[in-house]
C-alpha positions in Angstrom: -103.8 -75.6 64.9 -105.5 -78.9 66.0 -107.5 -78.7 69.2 -106.8 -81.1 72.0 -109.1 -82.0 74.9 -108.3 -83.5 78.2 -110.6 -85.8 80.1 -111.3 -83.2 82.7 -112.8 -80.8 80.1 -115.4 -83.2 78.6 -117.7 -85.8 79.9 -116.8 -89.5 79.6 -119.5 -90.1 76.9 -118.3 -87.1 74.9 -114.6 -88.0 75.3 -115.0 -91.5 73.8 -117.0 -90.2 70.9 -114.3 -87.8 69.8 -112.2 -88.5 66.7 -109.0 -90.2 67.6 -107.0 -87.4 66.0 -108.4 -85.1 68.7 -107.2 -87.2 71.6 -104.6 -85.8 74.0 -101.1 -86.2 72.5 -99.0 -84.7 75.4 -98.1 -86.3 78.7 -99.4 -84.9 82.0 -96.1 -86.2 83.7 -92.4 -86.2 82.8 -90.7 -89.4 81.8 -87.4 -90.0 83.7 -84.5 -91.9 82.1 -85.9 -95.1 83.7 -89.4 -94.2 82.4 -88.1 -93.8 78.9 -86.3 -97.1 79.0 -89.5 -98.8 80.2 -91.4 -97.1 77.4 -89.0 -98.6 74.9 -89.2 -102.1 76.4 -93.0 -101.9 76.3 -92.9 -100.5 72.7 -90.7 -103.5 71.7 -93.3 -106.0 73.1 -96.2 -104.0 71.4 -94.3 -104.2 68.1 -93.2 -107.8 68.4 -96.6 -109.2 69.1 -98.7 -106.7 67.0 -100.6 -105.5 70.1 -101.8 -102.1 68.8 -103.1 -101.1 65.4 -104.3 -97.9 63.8 -107.6 -96.8 65.3 -107.6 -99.1 68.2 -109.7 -98.2 71.3 -107.9 -99.8 74.2 -109.6 -100.5 77.5 -106.9 -100.2 80.1 -107.8 -102.3 83.2 -106.7 -100.6 86.4 -106.7 -102.3 89.8 -104.9 -99.6 91.7 -101.7 -101.7 91.9 -98.2 -100.7 90.7 -98.4 -102.8 87.5 -101.6 -101.3 86.1 -100.5 -97.8 87.0 -97.3 -98.3 85.2 -99.0 -99.8 82.2 -101.3 -96.8 81.9 -98.2 -94.5 82.0 -96.4 -96.5 79.3 -99.4 -96.6 77.0 -99.8 -92.8 77.4 -96.1 -92.4 76.6 -96.5 -94.6 73.5 -99.4 -92.5 72.3 -97.1 -89.6 71.9 -94.4 -91.3 69.8 -96.3 -94.2 68.2 -96.6 -94.2 64.3 -100.3 -95.2 64.7 -103.2 -93.4 66.4 -105.0 -95.1 69.2 -107.1 -94.1 72.2 -107.2 -95.2 75.8 -110.1 -95.7 78.2 -109.2 -96.5 81.8 -111.5 -98.9 83.6 -111.7 -99.9 87.2 -114.0 -102.6 88.6 -115.2 -101.8 92.1 -116.1 -105.2 93.4 -117.4 -103.9 96.7 -114.7 -105.3 98.9 -114.7 -104.2 102.5 -112.8 -101.0 103.1 -112.1 -100.5 99.4 -111.0 -96.8 99.0 -113.4 -95.9 96.2 -112.2 -92.3 95.9 -108.5 -93.1 95.2 -108.7 -94.1 91.5 -111.2 -91.4 90.4 -109.0 -88.7 92.0 -105.9 -90.0 90.4 -107.4 -90.6 86.9 -108.7 -87.0 86.9 -105.0 -86.0 86.6 -104.1 -88.3 83.7 -106.2 -86.8 80.9 -107.5 -90.2 80.1 -111.3 -90.8 79.9 -112.2 -93.3 82.6 -115.1 -95.3 84.0 -115.7 -97.0 87.4 -117.8 -100.1 87.0 -119.5 -101.1 90.2 -120.3 -104.8 90.6 -120.7 -106.6 93.9 -118.7 -109.8 93.1 -117.4 -109.9 96.7 -120.7 -111.0 98.1 -121.1 -113.7 95.4 -117.7 -115.2 96.1 -118.2 -115.1 99.9 -121.6 -116.9 99.5 -120.3 -119.6 97.1 -116.9 -120.5 98.5 -116.2 -122.5 101.7 -114.6 -120.7 104.6 -110.8 -120.5 104.3 -110.7 -121.2 100.5 -108.8 -118.7 98.3 -111.1 -116.4 96.4 -108.7 -115.5 93.6 -109.8 -118.0 91.0 -113.5 -117.5 91.2 -113.1 -113.7 91.6 -110.9 -113.6 88.5 -113.5 -115.5 86.4 -116.3 -113.1 87.5 -114.1 -110.1 86.9 -113.1 -111.3 83.4 -116.7 -111.7 82.4 -117.6 -108.1 83.6 -114.6 -106.6 81.8 -115.5 -108.4 78.6 -119.0 -107.1 78.8 -117.8 -103.6 79.5 -115.3 -103.6 76.6 -118.2 -104.6 74.3 -120.4 -101.8 75.6 -117.7 -99.2 75.0 -116.7 -100.5 71.6 -113.1 -101.3 72.7 -111.0 -103.3 70.2 -108.4 -104.3 72.8 -108.3 -105.0 76.5 -104.9 -104.3 78.2 -103.9 -106.2 81.3 -100.9 -105.4 83.6 -99.2 -108.8 83.8 -95.4 -108.5 83.4 -92.6 -110.9 82.6 -92.3 -112.3 86.1 -96.0 -113.1 86.1 -95.6 -115.0 82.8 -92.7 -117.1 84.1 -94.5 -117.8 87.4 -97.5 -119.0 85.5 -95.3 -121.2 83.3 -93.9 -123.0 86.3 -97.2 -123.2 88.1 -98.7 -125.0 85.1 -95.7 -127.3 84.9 -95.4 -128.2 88.5 -99.0 -128.3 89.5 -100.9 -128.7 86.2 -98.7 -130.9 84.1 -98.8 -128.4 81.2 -96.3 -126.3 79.3 -98.4 -123.2 79.4 -97.9 -119.6 80.3 -99.6 -116.2 79.9 -99.6 -115.2 76.2 -98.7 -111.6 75.4 -101.8 -111.5 73.2 -104.8 -113.7 73.0 -108.4 -113.9 71.7 -111.1 -114.7 74.2 -112.9 -118.0 74.1 -116.0 -116.5 72.5 -113.8 -114.8 69.8 -115.1 -111.3 70.6 -112.2 -109.8 72.5 -108.4 -109.3 72.0 -106.5 -109.2 75.2 -103.0 -107.7 75.3 -100.2 -107.6 77.9 -98.0 -104.6 77.1 -95.7 -105.3 80.1 -94.8 -108.8 78.8 -91.1 -107.8 78.5 -90.9 -105.8 81.7 -89.2 -107.0 84.9 -91.2 -106.6 88.1 -88.2 -105.0 89.9 -88.2 -102.3 87.2 -91.9 -101.7 87.8 -91.3 -101.4 91.5 -88.6 -98.8 90.9 -90.7 -96.8 88.5 -93.8 -97.0 90.8 -91.8 -95.7 93.8 -90.4 -92.9 91.6 -93.9 -91.9 90.5 -95.4 -92.3 94.0 -98.6 -93.9 92.7 -101.5 -94.1 95.2 -101.4 -97.9 95.6 -104.5 -99.8 96.7 -103.6 -103.0 98.6 -104.7 -106.3 96.9 -105.7 -108.1 100.1 -108.8 -106.1 101.0 -111.0 -109.2 100.4 -109.3 -111.0 103.2 -108.6 -114.0 101.0 -105.8 -116.4 101.6 -102.8 -115.7 99.4 -102.1 -118.0 96.4 -99.5 -120.1 98.2 -98.4 -122.0 95.2 -97.7 -118.8 93.2 -95.8 -117.5 96.3 -93.6 -120.5 96.4 -92.8 -120.2 92.6 -92.1 -116.5 93.1 -89.6 -117.1 95.9 -87.9 -119.8 93.8 -87.5 -117.4 90.8 -86.3 -114.7 93.1 -83.7 -117.1 94.6 -82.5 -118.1 91.2 -82.2 -114.5 90.1 -79.9 -113.8 93.1 -77.8 -116.9 92.7 -77.6 -117.1 88.9 -77.8 -113.6 87.3 -79.2 -113.9 83.8 -81.0 -117.1 84.4 -84.5 -115.4 84.4 -83.7 -113.8 81.1 -82.6 -117.1 79.6 -85.8 -118.8 80.9 -88.0 -116.1 79.4 -86.2 -116.5 76.0 -87.1 -120.2 76.1 -90.8 -119.2 75.9 -89.9 -117.7 72.6 -87.8 -120.6 71.3 -90.0 -123.7 71.3 -89.1 -126.8 69.4 -92.2 -129.0 69.3 -90.4 -131.9 67.7 -88.2 -132.3 70.8 -91.0 -132.4 73.3 -93.6 -135.2 73.5 -96.9 -133.8 72.4 -98.1 -135.7 69.3 -100.8 -133.0 68.8 -98.1 -130.5 68.0 -95.8 -132.7 66.1 -96.4 -135.7 63.9 -94.0 -138.2 65.4 -95.7 -141.2 63.7 -94.6 -140.0 60.2 -90.9 -140.1 61.0 -88.8 -143.0 59.7 -85.4 -143.6 58.3 -86.3 -142.5 54.8 -88.7 -139.8 55.6 -87.8 -137.8 58.7 -91.1 -135.9 58.6 -91.2 -132.2 59.1 -87.9 -130.4 58.5 -88.2 -128.8 61.9 -87.4 -132.1 63.6 -83.7 -131.1 63.2 -82.7 -134.7 63.7 -80.2 -135.6 66.5 -78.3 -132.3 66.0 -80.9 -130.7 68.3 -79.2 -132.6 71.2 -75.9 -130.9 70.6 -75.0 -128.2 73.2 -73.3 -125.2 71.7 -70.3 -123.5 73.3 -72.3 -120.6 74.7 -74.6 -122.9 76.7 -71.6 -124.9 77.9 -69.9 -121.8 79.2 -73.0 -120.7 81.1 -73.3 -124.2 82.6 -69.7 -124.1 83.8 -70.2 -120.6 85.3 -73.2 -121.8 87.3 -71.3 -124.9 88.5 -68.4 -122.7 89.6 -70.8 -120.3 91.5 -72.3 -123.1 93.5 -69.5 -125.7 93.9 -66.9 -125.7 96.7 -63.5 -124.4 95.7 -61.9 -127.9 95.6 -64.2 -129.0 92.8 -64.5 -125.8 90.8 -63.4 -125.9 87.1 -60.7 -123.6 86.0 -60.1 -121.9 82.7 -56.3 -122.3 82.1 -56.4 -120.1 79.0 -57.8 -117.3 81.2 -55.1 -117.9 83.8 -52.3 -117.9 81.2 -53.7 -114.7 79.8 -53.7 -113.0 83.2 -50.2 -114.2 84.0 -48.8 -112.7 80.9 -50.2 -109.2 81.5 
């Protein structure tokens, strides 16, 4: 019978040097029905975007928030059922923020069976020294943190870096870039760092934040607040978040439709000549077949039905459209 070792039985250095086949293959917690559904959603994203391969050593970045705790749970759950072998190393960056509860994550991680490392780096003092009073710290802090995490991944021989951004984060970023940056750009589920040395994955790319909140409450994670630095909140992101939340309440299904649009891009019907060769199109040579011609402007019946439903939901009764076929059907029953 194959021996298994938990993180509490070996040192960190010994744990990460073990063959992958000897890594823990059982969960230290029970998956509820919601947990299994989340695992399947995460598994779909991992598969669709080729996030994990045989022999990967994945550095799981933990902040102490609901998203990263959930991500670690889901990756552990996938270890048990995945057709490939991979290992996890949990990392937390202690940035020396005032009142940061440094004991919380080590105590929790001891119960997970996952080797972990706490990286101590005083970026808080650097940010406070460089930024003007009242300015948000998030952007500079994020850049400093990214550099430290990349360096740590290289030192540990990690092939992937897992971040806890979810579907709502990706949509918020898309609208932030559109409204404030003039770009059609979001958070990719998988990317290569600028220096070409690191692959970053976002296993929660398909997961809704409200499902993470529900799962986190169920698991009763020891949440560390994200405002310990005293920085002003990202007001622009907060505005976008409220906008999406409002849309989700008024128009159920709109968020799902918007996210699908990130996966169905038609460059020939935007206006970026770097992505599509508009200059080569003429009456005899339409250019790339993906241009689709003017048929791309046609709206199919499914989209028209959704548009009418949204109009009915927001319009006063006197101007709402009515489906007579539905009325006749109801009258005859």
